[in-house]
MARSETI-968628 format. One record per residue (C-alpha): residue number from 1; residue in three letters; x, y, z. Coordinates in nm, 3 decimals. Layout:
N
{nr=NUM&rest=ALA&u=X&v=Y&w=Z}
...
//
This chain:
414
{nr=1&rest=MET&u=1.966&v=-3.110&w=0.246}
{nr=2&rest=ALA&u=1.959&v=-3.065&w=-0.111}
{nr=3&rest=ALA&u=1.878&v=-3.379&w=-0.336}
{nr=4&rest=VAL&u=2.228&v=-3.257&w=-0.478}
{nr=5&rest=ARG&u=2.590&v=-3.341&w=-0.380}
{nr=6&rest=ASP&u=2.818&v=-3.111&w=-0.166}
{nr=7&rest=LEU&u=3.069&v=-2.994&w=-0.405}
{nr=8&rest=ASN&u=3.403&v=-2.775&w=-0.360}
{nr=9&rest=ARG&u=3.487&v=-2.500&w=-0.601}
{nr=10&rest=LEU&u=3.709&v=-2.730&w=-0.841}
{nr=11&rest=GLU&u=3.392&v=-2.989&w=-0.823}
{nr=12&rest=LEU&u=3.135&v=-2.749&w=-0.910}
{nr=13&rest=ALA&u=3.374&v=-2.643&w=-1.218}
{nr=14&rest=GLY&u=3.425&v=-2.995&w=-1.369}
{nr=15&rest=GLU&u=3.058&v=-3.102&w=-1.327}
{nr=16&rest=THR&u=2.892&v=-2.756&w=-1.430}
{nr=17&rest=LEU&u=3.124&v=-2.847&w=-1.727}
{nr=18&rest=ARG&u=3.074&v=-3.194&w=-1.773}
{nr=19&rest=ALA&u=2.668&v=-3.116&w=-1.729}
{nr=20&rest=ALA&u=2.726&v=-2.895&w=-2.065}
{nr=21&rest=LEU&u=2.885&v=-3.125&w=-2.268}
{nr=22&rest=GLU&u=2.620&v=-3.381&w=-2.136}
{nr=23&rest=THR&u=2.335&v=-3.132&w=-2.274}
{nr=24&rest=LEU&u=2.505&v=-3.052&w=-2.615}
{nr=25&rest=ALA&u=2.597&v=-3.395&w=-2.657}
{nr=26&rest=CYS&u=2.231&v=-3.532&w=-2.662}
{nr=27&rest=ALA&u=2.097&v=-3.132&w=-2.807}
{nr=28&rest=ALA&u=2.324&v=-3.079&w=-3.088}
{nr=29&rest=PRO&u=2.584&v=-3.384&w=-3.110}
{nr=30&rest=ASP&u=2.672&v=-3.303&w=-3.480}
{nr=31&rest=TRP&u=2.775&v=-2.966&w=-3.365}
{nr=32&rest=LEU&u=2.990&v=-3.055&w=-3.090}
{nr=33&rest=ALA&u=3.194&v=-3.301&w=-3.252}
{nr=34&rest=ASP&u=3.284&v=-3.062&w=-3.520}
{nr=35&rest=ALA&u=3.317&v=-2.711&w=-3.280}
{nr=36&rest=LEU&u=3.560&v=-2.913&w=-3.000}
{nr=37&rest=PRO&u=3.774&v=-3.214&w=-2.951}
{nr=38&rest=VAL&u=3.518&v=-3.441&w=-2.785}
{nr=39&rest=ARG&u=3.778&v=-3.755&w=-2.754}
{nr=40&rest=GLU&u=4.024&v=-3.509&w=-2.533}
{nr=41&rest=TRP&u=3.723&v=-3.356&w=-2.376}
{nr=42&rest=ALA&u=3.577&v=-3.742&w=-2.367}
{nr=43&rest=GLU&u=3.840&v=-3.878&w=-2.126}
{nr=44&rest=ARG&u=3.863&v=-3.557&w=-1.909}
{nr=45&rest=TYR&u=3.505&v=-3.498&w=-1.807}
{nr=46&rest=GLY&u=3.317&v=-3.843&w=-1.900}
{nr=47&rest=PRO&u=3.342&v=-3.933&w=-1.554}
{nr=48&rest=ARG&u=3.103&v=-3.767&w=-1.291}
{nr=49&rest=THR&u=3.310&v=-3.612&w=-1.018}
{nr=50&rest=ASP&u=3.253&v=-3.800&w=-0.762}
{nr=51&rest=SER&u=3.351&v=-4.111&w=-0.910}
{nr=52&rest=TRP&u=3.755&v=-4.024&w=-0.898}
{nr=53&rest=HIS&u=3.982&v=-3.865&w=-0.621}
{nr=54&rest=PRO&u=4.109&v=-3.512&w=-0.747}
{nr=55&rest=PRO&u=4.514&v=-3.493&w=-0.701}
{nr=56&rest=ALA&u=4.622&v=-3.447&w=-0.342}
{nr=57&rest=SER&u=4.852&v=-3.175&w=-0.424}
{nr=58&rest=LYS&u=4.750&v=-2.796&w=-0.396}
{nr=59&rest=ALA&u=4.970&v=-2.702&w=-0.709}
{nr=60&rest=LYS&u=4.789&v=-2.976&w=-0.918}
{nr=61&rest=ARG&u=4.434&v=-2.877&w=-0.785}
{nr=62&rest=ALA&u=4.508&v=-2.541&w=-0.867}
{nr=63&rest=GLU&u=4.614&v=-2.642&w=-1.243}
{nr=64&rest=MET&u=4.281&v=-2.846&w=-1.302}
{nr=65&rest=ALA&u=4.100&v=-2.584&w=-1.210}
{nr=66&rest=LEU&u=4.291&v=-2.346&w=-1.443}
{nr=67&rest=VAL&u=4.210&v=-2.608&w=-1.709}
{nr=68&rest=TYR&u=3.891&v=-2.585&w=-1.658}
{nr=69&rest=GLY&u=3.840&v=-2.237&w=-1.653}
{nr=70&rest=ARG&u=3.980&v=-2.240&w=-1.995}
{nr=71&rest=ASP&u=3.806&v=-2.502&w=-2.162}
{nr=72&rest=GLY&u=3.481&v=-2.345&w=-2.011}
{nr=73&rest=PHE&u=3.537&v=-2.036&w=-2.170}
{nr=74&rest=ALA&u=3.627&v=-2.205&w=-2.477}
{nr=75&rest=LEU&u=3.320&v=-2.397&w=-2.513}
{nr=76&rest=LEU&u=3.120&v=-2.102&w=-2.420}
{nr=77&rest=GLU&u=3.325&v=-1.929&w=-2.732}
{nr=78&rest=ALA&u=3.189&v=-2.187&w=-2.943}
{nr=79&rest=VAL&u=2.834&v=-2.177&w=-2.832}
{nr=80&rest=HIS&u=2.822&v=-1.774&w=-2.896}
{nr=81&rest=SER&u=3.023&v=-1.802&w=-3.242}
{nr=82&rest=PRO&u=2.870&v=-1.709&w=-3.577}
{nr=83&rest=ALA&u=2.878&v=-2.058&w=-3.677}
{nr=84&rest=ALA&u=2.667&v=-2.223&w=-3.385}
{nr=85&rest=PRO&u=2.302&v=-2.272&w=-3.358}
{nr=86&rest=VAL&u=2.172&v=-1.970&w=-3.140}
{nr=87&rest=TRP&u=1.902&v=-2.192&w=-2.942}
{nr=88&rest=LEU&u=2.230&v=-2.359&w=-2.785}
{nr=89&rest=ARG&u=2.291&v=-2.038&w=-2.604}
{nr=90&rest=ASP&u=1.963&v=-2.055&w=-2.429}
{nr=91&rest=LEU&u=2.012&v=-2.450&w=-2.307}
{nr=92&rest=PRO&u=1.946&v=-2.429&w=-1.885}
{nr=93&rest=ALA&u=2.317&v=-2.616&w=-1.896}
{nr=94&rest=LEU&u=2.463&v=-2.309&w=-2.056}
{nr=95&rest=ARG&u=2.314&v=-2.081&w=-1.891}
{nr=96&rest=ILE&u=2.464&v=-2.245&w=-1.569}
{nr=97&rest=LEU&u=2.788&v=-2.224&w=-1.708}
{nr=98&rest=ARG&u=2.803&v=-1.893&w=-1.785}
{nr=99&rest=THR&u=2.652&v=-1.814&w=-1.423}
{nr=100&rest=VAL&u=2.908&v=-2.042&w=-1.262}
{nr=101&rest=TRP&u=3.208&v=-1.921&w=-1.485}
{nr=102&rest=MET&u=3.145&v=-1.526&w=-1.419}
{nr=103&rest=GLN&u=3.112&v=-1.616&w=-1.077}
{nr=104&rest=ASN&u=3.434&v=-1.820&w=-1.002}
{nr=105&rest=TYR&u=3.656&v=-1.709&w=-1.317}
{nr=106&rest=HIS&u=3.803&v=-1.448&w=-1.469}
{nr=107&rest=ARG&u=3.997&v=-1.380&w=-1.810}
{nr=108&rest=THR&u=4.206&v=-1.089&w=-1.923}
{nr=109&rest=VAL&u=4.281&v=-1.028&w=-2.299}
{nr=110&rest=THR&u=4.593&v=-0.858&w=-2.366}
{nr=111&rest=GLU&u=4.843&v=-0.824&w=-2.661}
{nr=112&rest=ALA&u=5.018&v=-1.124&w=-2.542}
{nr=113&rest=GLY&u=4.707&v=-1.336&w=-2.526}
{nr=114&rest=THR&u=4.445&v=-1.449&w=-2.328}
{nr=115&rest=GLU&u=4.496&v=-1.501&w=-1.921}
{nr=116&rest=VAL&u=4.212&v=-1.701&w=-1.718}
{nr=117&rest=LYS&u=4.208&v=-1.694&w=-1.348}
{nr=118&rest=ARG&u=4.027&v=-1.851&w=-1.110}
{nr=119&rest=ARG&u=3.885&v=-1.563&w=-0.900}
{nr=120&rest=GLU&u=3.982&v=-1.585&w=-0.474}
{nr=121&rest=SER&u=3.776&v=-1.620&w=-0.202}
{nr=122&rest=GLU&u=3.728&v=-1.257&w=-0.118}
{nr=123&rest=ASP&u=3.616&v=-1.191&w=-0.459}
{nr=124&rest=LEU&u=3.363&v=-1.406&w=-0.514}
{nr=125&rest=PRO&u=2.968&v=-1.284&w=-0.502}
{nr=126&rest=PRO&u=2.764&v=-1.318&w=-0.175}
{nr=127&rest=GLY&u=2.622&v=-1.642&w=-0.088}
{nr=128&rest=ARG&u=2.314&v=-1.588&w=-0.128}
{nr=129&rest=LEU&u=2.385&v=-1.540&w=-0.486}
{nr=130&rest=ARG&u=2.676&v=-1.787&w=-0.532}
{nr=131&rest=LEU&u=2.540&v=-2.131&w=-0.703}
{nr=132&rest=ALA&u=2.649&v=-2.431&w=-0.549}
{nr=133&rest=SER&u=2.515&v=-2.714&w=-0.785}
{nr=134&rest=PRO&u=2.455&v=-2.713&w=-1.166}
{nr=135&rest=TYR&u=2.154&v=-2.927&w=-1.108}
{nr=136&rest=ASP&u=1.988&v=-2.735&w=-0.799}
{nr=137&rest=THR&u=2.033&v=-2.386&w=-0.894}
{nr=138&rest=ASP&u=1.817&v=-2.296&w=-0.601}
{nr=139&rest=ALA&u=2.057&v=-2.442&w=-0.310}
{nr=140&rest=ARG&u=2.300&v=-2.236&w=-0.156}
{nr=141&rest=TYR&u=2.589&v=-2.293&w=0.100}
{nr=142&rest=GLY&u=2.427&v=-2.272&w=0.463}
{nr=143&rest=LEU&u=2.634&v=-2.218&w=0.817}
{nr=144&rest=LYS&u=2.475&v=-2.232&w=1.127}
{nr=145&rest=GLN&u=2.639&v=-2.279&w=1.474}
{nr=146&rest=ARG&u=2.973&v=-2.377&w=1.301}
{nr=147&rest=SER&u=2.761&v=-2.649&w=1.103}
{nr=148&rest=TRP&u=2.738&v=-2.568&w=0.706}
{nr=149&rest=TRP&u=2.518&v=-2.783&w=0.429}
{nr=150&rest=THR&u=2.407&v=-2.706&w=0.075}
{nr=151&rest=GLY&u=2.034&v=-2.691&w=0.028}
{nr=152&rest=TYR&u=1.734&v=-2.505&w=0.236}
{nr=153&rest=LYS&u=1.598&v=-2.398&w=0.552}
{nr=154&rest=VAL&u=1.262&v=-2.496&w=0.691}
{nr=155&rest=HIS&u=1.008&v=-2.279&w=0.934}
{nr=156&rest=ILE&u=0.743&v=-2.428&w=1.111}
{nr=157&rest=SER&u=0.472&v=-2.288&w=1.335}
{nr=158&rest=GLU&u=0.242&v=-2.468&w=1.539}
{nr=159&rest=THR&u=-0.040&v=-2.398&w=1.779}
{nr=160&rest=CYS&u=0.071&v=-2.389&w=2.170}
{nr=161&rest=ASP&u=-0.229&v=-2.294&w=2.318}
{nr=162&rest=ASP&u=-0.335&v=-2.373&w=2.693}
{nr=163&rest=PRO&u=-0.470&v=-2.715&w=2.638}
{nr=164&rest=ALA&u=-0.802&v=-2.798&w=2.585}
{nr=165&rest=THR&u=-0.943&v=-3.092&w=2.699}
{nr=166&rest=ASP&u=-1.201&v=-3.263&w=2.507}
{nr=167&rest=PRO&u=-1.526&v=-3.326&w=2.771}
{nr=168&rest=ALA&u=-1.534&v=-3.677&w=2.609}
{nr=169&rest=ASP&u=-1.237&v=-3.801&w=2.730}
{nr=170&rest=GLY&u=-1.058&v=-3.508&w=2.878}
{nr=171&rest=GLU&u=-0.759&v=-3.533&w=2.618}
{nr=172&rest=PRO&u=-0.550&v=-3.249&w=2.560}
{nr=173&rest=ALA&u=-0.623&v=-3.118&w=2.205}
{nr=174&rest=PRO&u=-0.313&v=-3.182&w=1.966}
{nr=175&rest=ARG&u=-0.100&v=-2.915&w=1.840}
{nr=176&rest=ILE&u=-0.138&v=-2.852&w=1.483}
{nr=177&rest=ILE&u=0.134&v=-2.698&w=1.230}
{nr=178&rest=THR&u=-0.073&v=-2.365&w=1.122}
{nr=179&rest=ASN&u=0.236&v=-2.276&w=0.838}
{nr=180&rest=ILE&u=0.534&v=-2.379&w=0.686}
{nr=181&rest=ALA&u=0.814&v=-2.174&w=0.536}
{nr=182&rest=THR&u=1.104&v=-2.270&w=0.274}
{nr=183&rest=THR&u=1.386&v=-2.038&w=0.215}
{nr=184&rest=ASP&u=1.756&v=-2.145&w=0.032}
{nr=185&rest=ALA&u=2.039&v=-2.176&w=0.331}
{nr=186&rest=THR&u=2.145&v=-1.818&w=0.348}
{nr=187&rest=VAL&u=1.835&v=-1.630&w=0.441}
{nr=188&rest=THR&u=1.854&v=-1.540&w=0.792}
{nr=189&rest=ASP&u=1.549&v=-1.638&w=1.088}
{nr=190&rest=ALA&u=1.478&v=-1.284&w=1.100}
{nr=191&rest=GLU&u=1.446&v=-1.205&w=0.762}
{nr=192&rest=MET&u=1.167&v=-1.446&w=0.796}
{nr=193&rest=THR&u=0.970&v=-1.288&w=1.119}
{nr=194&rest=GLU&u=0.784&v=-1.100&w=0.894}
{nr=195&rest=PRO&u=0.723&v=-1.268&w=0.625}
{nr=196&rest=ILE&u=0.590&v=-1.580&w=0.841}
{nr=197&rest=HIS&u=0.365&v=-1.311&w=0.978}
{nr=198&rest=GLN&u=0.218&v=-1.214&w=0.712}
{nr=199&rest=MET&u=0.180&v=-1.617&w=0.544}
{nr=200&rest=LEU&u=-0.036&v=-1.661&w=0.909}
{nr=201&rest=ALA&u=-0.226&v=-1.321&w=0.825}
{nr=202&rest=ALA&u=-0.364&v=-1.419&w=0.455}
{nr=203&rest=ARG&u=-0.500&v=-1.728&w=0.630}
{nr=204&rest=ASP&u=-0.652&v=-1.571&w=0.933}
{nr=205&rest=LEU&u=-0.468&v=-1.808&w=1.148}
{nr=206&rest=LEU&u=-0.219&v=-1.482&w=1.319}
{nr=207&rest=PRO&u=-0.171&v=-1.537&w=1.715}
{nr=208&rest=ALA&u=-0.205&v=-1.309&w=2.005}
{nr=209&rest=GLU&u=0.154&v=-1.419&w=2.144}
{nr=210&rest=HIS&u=0.402&v=-1.555&w=1.897}
{nr=211&rest=TYR&u=0.678&v=-1.788&w=2.074}
{nr=212&rest=LEU&u=0.988&v=-1.744&w=1.893}
{nr=213&rest=ASP&u=1.370&v=-1.863&w=1.905}
{nr=214&rest=SER&u=1.616&v=-1.625&w=1.986}
{nr=215&rest=GLY&u=1.735&v=-1.578&w=1.636}
{nr=216&rest=TYR&u=1.365&v=-1.420&w=1.524}
{nr=217&rest=PRO&u=1.347&v=-1.072&w=1.662}
{nr=218&rest=SER&u=1.454&v=-0.795&w=1.741}
{nr=219&rest=ALA&u=1.380&v=-0.486&w=1.846}
{nr=220&rest=GLU&u=1.258&v=-0.309&w=1.525}
{nr=221&rest=LEU&u=1.079&v=-0.684&w=1.410}
{nr=222&rest=ILE&u=0.913&v=-0.675&w=1.801}
{nr=223&rest=VAL&u=0.780&v=-0.317&w=1.709}
{nr=224&rest=ALA&u=0.680&v=-0.388&w=1.351}
{nr=225&rest=VAL&u=0.501&v=-0.749&w=1.436}
{nr=226&rest=LYS&u=0.315&v=-0.578&w=1.715}
{nr=227&rest=ARG&u=0.196&v=-0.277&w=1.493}
{nr=228&rest=ASN&u=0.121&v=-0.385&w=1.101}
{nr=229&rest=PHE&u=-0.033&v=-0.762&w=1.275}
{nr=230&rest=GLY&u=-0.132&v=-0.711&w=1.648}
{nr=231&rest=VAL&u=0.113&v=-0.998&w=1.732}
{nr=232&rest=ALA&u=0.305&v=-0.995&w=2.041}
{nr=233&rest=LEU&u=0.652&v=-1.168&w=2.002}
{nr=234&rest=VAL&u=0.761&v=-1.402&w=2.308}
{nr=235&rest=THR&u=1.111&v=-1.427&w=2.234}
{nr=236&rest=PRO&u=1.434&v=-1.431&w=2.386}
{nr=237&rest=VAL&u=1.615&v=-1.081&w=2.255}
{nr=238&rest=LEU&u=1.994&v=-1.021&w=2.300}
{nr=239&rest=LEU&u=2.141&v=-0.879&w=2.626}
{nr=240&rest=ASN&u=2.310&v=-0.554&w=2.660}
{nr=241&rest=SER&u=2.672&v=-0.611&w=2.496}
{nr=242&rest=SER&u=2.846&v=-0.361&w=2.660}
{nr=243&rest=PRO&u=3.146&v=-0.337&w=2.867}
{nr=244&rest=GLN&u=2.957&v=-0.257&w=3.246}
{nr=245&rest=ALA&u=2.642&v=-0.503&w=3.106}
{nr=246&rest=ARG&u=2.873&v=-0.807&w=3.033}
{nr=247&rest=ALA&u=3.124&v=-0.761&w=3.385}
{nr=248&rest=GLY&u=2.818&v=-0.744&w=3.576}
{nr=249&rest=THR&u=2.970&v=-0.420&w=3.792}
{nr=250&rest=GLY&u=2.950&v=-0.050&w=3.683}
{nr=251&rest=PHE&u=2.726&v=0.158&w=3.545}
{nr=252&rest=ASP&u=2.612&v=0.004&w=3.195}
{nr=253&rest=ARG&u=2.306&v=0.178&w=2.987}
{nr=254&rest=THR&u=1.993&v=0.088&w=3.207}
{nr=255&rest=ALA&u=2.153&v=0.291&w=3.511}
{nr=256&rest=PHE&u=2.054&v=0.603&w=3.314}
{nr=257&rest=THR&u=1.757&v=0.783&w=3.279}
{nr=258&rest=ILE&u=1.644&v=0.859&w=2.944}
{nr=259&rest=ASP&u=1.400&v=1.172&w=2.903}
{nr=260&rest=TRP&u=1.325&v=1.109&w=2.496}
{nr=261&rest=ASP&u=1.115&v=1.472&w=2.515}
{nr=262&rest=LYS&u=1.377&v=1.680&w=2.617}
{nr=263&rest=ARG&u=1.636&v=1.481&w=2.470}
{nr=264&rest=GLN&u=1.882&v=1.395&w=2.674}
{nr=265&rest=ALA&u=1.990&v=1.157&w=2.904}
{nr=266&rest=VAL&u=2.134&v=1.195&w=3.282}
{nr=267&rest=CYS&u=2.378&v=0.992&w=3.432}
{nr=268&rest=PRO&u=2.346&v=0.808&w=3.815}
{nr=269&rest=ARG&u=2.543&v=1.071&w=3.971}
{nr=270&rest=GLY&u=2.269&v=1.330&w=3.798}
{nr=271&rest=SER&u=2.501&v=1.481&w=3.543}
{nr=272&rest=THR&u=2.318&v=1.545&w=3.237}
{nr=273&rest=SER&u=2.424&v=1.472&w=2.852}
{nr=274&rest=THR&u=2.557&v=1.805&w=2.653}
{nr=275&rest=TRP&u=2.483&v=1.628&w=2.314}
{nr=276&rest=TRP&u=2.236&v=1.388&w=2.157}
{nr=277&rest=SER&u=2.276&v=1.296&w=1.764}
{nr=278&rest=PRO&u=2.046&v=1.139&w=1.535}
{nr=279&rest=ALA&u=2.303&v=0.882&w=1.315}
{nr=280&rest=SER&u=2.361&v=0.559&w=1.165}
{nr=281&rest=GLN&u=2.544&v=0.242&w=1.284}
{nr=282&rest=ARG&u=2.614&v=-0.058&w=1.079}
{nr=283&rest=GLY&u=2.308&v=0.091&w=0.797}
{nr=284&rest=THR&u=2.046&v=0.100&w=1.115}
{nr=285&rest=PRO&u=1.904&v=0.439&w=1.274}
{nr=286&rest=ALA&u=2.042&v=0.530&w=1.641}
{nr=287&rest=ILE&u=2.075&v=0.774&w=1.811}
{nr=288&rest=VAL&u=2.424&v=0.913&w=2.022}
{nr=289&rest=VAL&u=2.423&v=1.057&w=2.344}
{nr=290&rest=LYS&u=2.737&v=1.191&w=2.536}
{nr=291&rest=PHE&u=2.829&v=1.324&w=2.868}
{nr=292&rest=ASP&u=3.075&v=1.655&w=2.931}
{nr=293&rest=LYS&u=3.419&v=1.468&w=2.894}
{nr=294&rest=GLN&u=3.536&v=1.774&w=3.181}
{nr=295&rest=THR&u=3.237&v=1.660&w=3.372}
{nr=296&rest=CYS&u=3.300&v=1.255&w=3.360}
{nr=297&rest=GLN&u=3.713&v=1.345&w=3.436}
{nr=298&rest=ALA&u=3.640&v=1.489&w=3.743}
{nr=299&rest=CYS&u=3.401&v=1.196&w=3.849}
{nr=300&rest=PRO&u=3.446&v=0.958&w=4.147}
{nr=301&rest=VAL&u=3.303&v=0.685&w=3.994}
{nr=302&rest=ARG&u=3.446&v=0.724&w=3.629}
{nr=303&rest=ASP&u=3.615&v=0.378&w=3.622}
{nr=304&rest=GLN&u=3.248&v=0.204&w=3.667}
{nr=305&rest=CYS&u=3.147&v=0.430&w=3.385}
{nr=306&rest=THR&u=3.366&v=0.433&w=3.070}
{nr=307&rest=ARG&u=3.702&v=0.315&w=2.951}
{nr=308&rest=SER&u=3.802&v=0.600&w=2.822}
{nr=309&rest=ARG&u=4.095&v=0.790&w=2.917}
{nr=310&rest=THR&u=4.002&v=1.117&w=2.753}
{nr=311&rest=GLY&u=3.657&v=1.151&w=2.632}
{nr=312&rest=GLY&u=3.330&v=1.162&w=2.822}
{nr=313&rest=ARG&u=3.064&v=0.862&w=2.870}
{nr=314&rest=SER&u=2.818&v=0.810&w=2.576}
{nr=315&rest=LEU&u=2.563&v=0.599&w=2.458}
{nr=316&rest=SER&u=2.437&v=0.461&w=2.213}
{nr=317&rest=LEU&u=2.043&v=0.438&w=2.131}
{nr=318&rest=GLN&u=1.785&v=0.272&w=1.899}
{nr=319&rest=PRO&u=1.471&v=0.503&w=1.817}
{nr=320&rest=ARG&u=1.217&v=0.609&w=2.064}
{nr=321&rest=GLU&u=0.974&v=0.302&w=2.043}
{nr=322&rest=GLN&u=1.214&v=0.035&w=1.969}
{nr=323&rest=GLN&u=1.441&v=0.144&w=2.237}
{nr=324&rest=GLU&u=1.159&v=0.107&w=2.478}
{nr=325&rest=ALA&u=1.048&v=-0.225&w=2.375}
{nr=326&rest=LEU&u=1.387&v=-0.418&w=2.361}
{nr=327&rest=ASP&u=1.450&v=-0.284&w=2.758}
{nr=328&rest=GLN&u=1.089&v=-0.385&w=2.873}
{nr=329&rest=ALA&u=1.190&v=-0.720&w=2.695}
{nr=330&rest=ARG&u=1.504&v=-0.787&w=2.832}
{nr=331&rest=ALA&u=1.367&v=-0.714&w=3.186}
{nr=332&rest=GLU&u=1.077&v=-0.956&w=3.170}
{nr=333&rest=GLN&u=1.263&v=-1.210&w=3.011}
{nr=334&rest=THR&u=1.482&v=-1.237&w=3.360}
{nr=335&rest=SER&u=1.183&v=-1.321&w=3.529}
{nr=336&rest=GLU&u=1.067&v=-1.659&w=3.669}
{nr=337&rest=GLN&u=0.702&v=-1.629&w=3.528}
{nr=338&rest=TRP&u=0.865&v=-1.544&w=3.217}
{nr=339&rest=ARG&u=1.052&v=-1.852&w=3.173}
{nr=340&rest=THR&u=0.814&v=-2.046&w=3.291}
{nr=341&rest=LYS&u=0.574&v=-1.907&w=2.975}
{nr=342&rest=TYR&u=0.827&v=-1.864&w=2.719}
{nr=343&rest=GLY&u=0.865&v=-2.272&w=2.817}
{nr=344&rest=THR&u=0.566&v=-2.355&w=2.588}
{nr=345&rest=ARG&u=0.724&v=-2.335&w=2.306}
{nr=346&rest=ALA&u=0.908&v=-2.621&w=2.434}
{nr=347&rest=GLY&u=0.689&v=-2.840&w=2.215}
{nr=348&rest=ILE&u=0.823&v=-2.681&w=1.854}
{nr=349&rest=GLU&u=1.119&v=-2.945&w=1.943}
{nr=350&rest=GLY&u=0.933&v=-3.237&w=1.905}
{nr=351&rest=ALA&u=0.754&v=-3.111&w=1.603}
{nr=352&rest=ILE&u=1.098&v=-3.108&w=1.436}
{nr=353&rest=HIS&u=1.209&v=-3.422&w=1.603}
{nr=354&rest=GLN&u=0.907&v=-3.587&w=1.422}
{nr=355&rest=ALA&u=0.894&v=-3.396&w=1.089}
{nr=356&rest=VAL&u=1.268&v=-3.533&w=1.053}
{nr=357&rest=ALA&u=1.230&v=-3.901&w=1.180}
{nr=358&rest=VAL&u=0.892&v=-3.950&w=1.044}
{nr=359&rest=THR&u=0.886&v=-3.741&w=0.718}
{nr=360&rest=GLY&u=1.265&v=-3.717&w=0.687}
{nr=361&rest=MET&u=1.248&v=-3.339&w=0.664}
{nr=362&rest=ARG&u=1.598&v=-3.297&w=0.686}
{nr=363&rest=ARG&u=1.666&v=-3.447&w=0.317}
{nr=364&rest=ALA&u=1.511&v=-3.313&w=-0.001}
{nr=365&rest=ARG&u=1.350&v=-3.546&w=-0.215}
{nr=366&rest=TYR&u=1.350&v=-3.310&w=-0.520}
{nr=367&rest=ARG&u=1.554&v=-3.028&w=-0.666}
{nr=368&rest=GLY&u=1.482&v=-2.649&w=-0.650}
{nr=369&rest=LEU&u=1.285&v=-2.394&w=-0.396}
{nr=370&rest=PRO&u=0.926&v=-2.479&w=-0.521}
{nr=371&rest=LYS&u=0.979&v=-2.870&w=-0.529}
{nr=372&rest=THR&u=1.080&v=-2.858&w=-0.151}
{nr=373&rest=HIS&u=0.868&v=-2.633&w=-0.029}
{nr=374&rest=LEU&u=0.546&v=-2.855&w=-0.150}
{nr=375&rest=GLU&u=0.753&v=-3.156&w=-0.010}
{nr=376&rest=HIS&u=0.766&v=-2.967&w=0.318}
{nr=377&rest=ALA&u=0.403&v=-2.856&w=0.332}
{nr=378&rest=PHE&u=0.292&v=-3.224&w=0.234}
{nr=379&rest=SER&u=0.482&v=-3.327&w=0.561}
{nr=380&rest=ALA&u=0.335&v=-3.092&w=0.741}
{nr=381&rest=VAL&u=-0.040&v=-3.224&w=0.609}
{nr=382&rest=ALA&u=0.122&v=-3.597&w=0.715}
{nr=383&rest=LEU&u=0.230&v=-3.477&w=1.071}
{nr=384&rest=ASN&u=-0.121&v=-3.306&w=1.125}
{nr=385&rest=LEU&u=-0.308&v=-3.642&w=1.013}
{nr=386&rest=LEU&u=-0.097&v=-3.824&w=1.227}
{nr=387&rest=ARG&u=-0.137&v=-3.632&w=1.537}
{nr=388&rest=LEU&u=-0.531&v=-3.551&w=1.441}
{nr=389&rest=ASP&u=-0.579&v=-3.954&w=1.439}
{nr=390&rest=ALA&u=-0.341&v=-4.018&w=1.786}
{nr=391&rest=TRP&u=-0.570&v=-3.813&w=1.932}
{nr=392&rest=TRP&u=-0.901&v=-3.940&w=1.847}
{nr=393&rest=ASN&u=-0.792&v=-4.318&w=1.927}
{nr=394&rest=GLY&u=-0.652&v=-4.172&w=2.242}
{nr=395&rest=HIS&u=-0.275&v=-4.292&w=2.190}
{nr=396&rest=PRO&u=-0.024&v=-4.046&w=2.297}
{nr=397&rest=LEU&u=0.304&v=-3.992&w=2.055}
{nr=398&rest=ASP&u=0.637&v=-4.038&w=2.095}
{nr=399&rest=ARG&u=0.577&v=-4.197&w=2.413}
{nr=400&rest=THR&u=0.889&v=-4.129&w=2.626}
{nr=401&rest=ARG&u=1.125&v=-4.416&w=2.621}
{nr=402&rest=THR&u=1.188&v=-4.580&w=2.985}
{nr=403&rest=GLY&u=1.463&v=-4.873&w=3.040}
{nr=404&rest=ARG&u=1.409&v=-5.185&w=3.252}
{nr=405&rest=LEU&u=1.642&v=-5.049&w=3.515}
{nr=406&rest=ALA&u=1.464&v=-4.674&w=3.588}
{nr=407&rest=ARG&u=1.131&v=-4.893&w=3.585}
{nr=408&rest=LEU&u=1.207&v=-5.080&w=3.838}
{nr=409&rest=GLY&u=1.368&v=-4.807&w=4.063}
{nr=410&rest=LEU&u=0.996&v=-4.629&w=3.995}
{nr=411&rest=SER&u=0.828&v=-4.944&w=4.098}
{nr=412&rest=LEU&u=1.036&v=-4.965&w=4.422}
{nr=413&rest=ALA&u=0.992&v=-4.619&w=4.483}
{nr=414&rest=ALA&u=0.588&v=-4.657&w=4.415}
//
């Protein structure tokens, strides 16, 4: 979470305008006194937005937002007037004010006058571009698993080799953090899969196998990382989402035999597809395969294959290399051997807990992405030193807490 307050749109507008006025009162007090009604505005924008409560009425809050909007445009007009010093326009607080007003308001100038309106939610820019605070312009609104916050995301990579033992005392070697990546809160995990491997490759720290959670992979990334870095991704992939696969009955895509060379598919009853065409689905390359509708209509197991009342069965495939990698990953992750192997990744949850509990990594101490990333890097160094110190001195980290009743039960069992 960024080192700033969470602000709603009303608070963001008021605090952004207040920050701009505070900057001008320091940088050009004489100009500000002549250009604007300072006494009136001091009552409105003097207190910080966290020092008072906005009106409870929705109508009054809407009116307050419009007052902010009109005042903000008036300030921008004054700063850009010929009588204003040119350098005022380049003050960071004024640049932020322009951006926030462009993102949250629009103004219409007609013969009847000037009308200021607040942008509707659907007219707002995407979250990656929208400012969340006038004091940290890198922080963004993040949403994940019904939790939202203002700030950043951090990605932690650590070693997870088979425990190598030290010949002196037989203690397993500690896990060492090898990479820290920091992004704003809107960047998805999948967008960071390749950049993280590029960071590891730059320091010659690429693993043979990389254990990731389900947010990082896709069929395209599994193929690309293997091709570009020689790294096998060990990670759960999304299961087939077709109605047949979800229901667990009927014929899902795996029941069909795909002949990539002949560009056709064969159904479980031996019928061959009649249509094979490259396509684009949600902006990604795909292949659409269709079966003859007359053949499907006469099929005795039609209800187990398609829900279409008039057409035939159709399949959506990814390009060959990606589809084969996806099919292989889906097949492997159902085995007990794969689950045991993937259990190796469980240690990263302990690393995240240690980072939060020991270094306070969940809350940024500084503003801005560069400083926040530096803080994360220092935290990783500190954790590595703690782990090495504990290993060298034979002190296990994070001993499991055992209550008195549990200890009594263990002693009786022994």
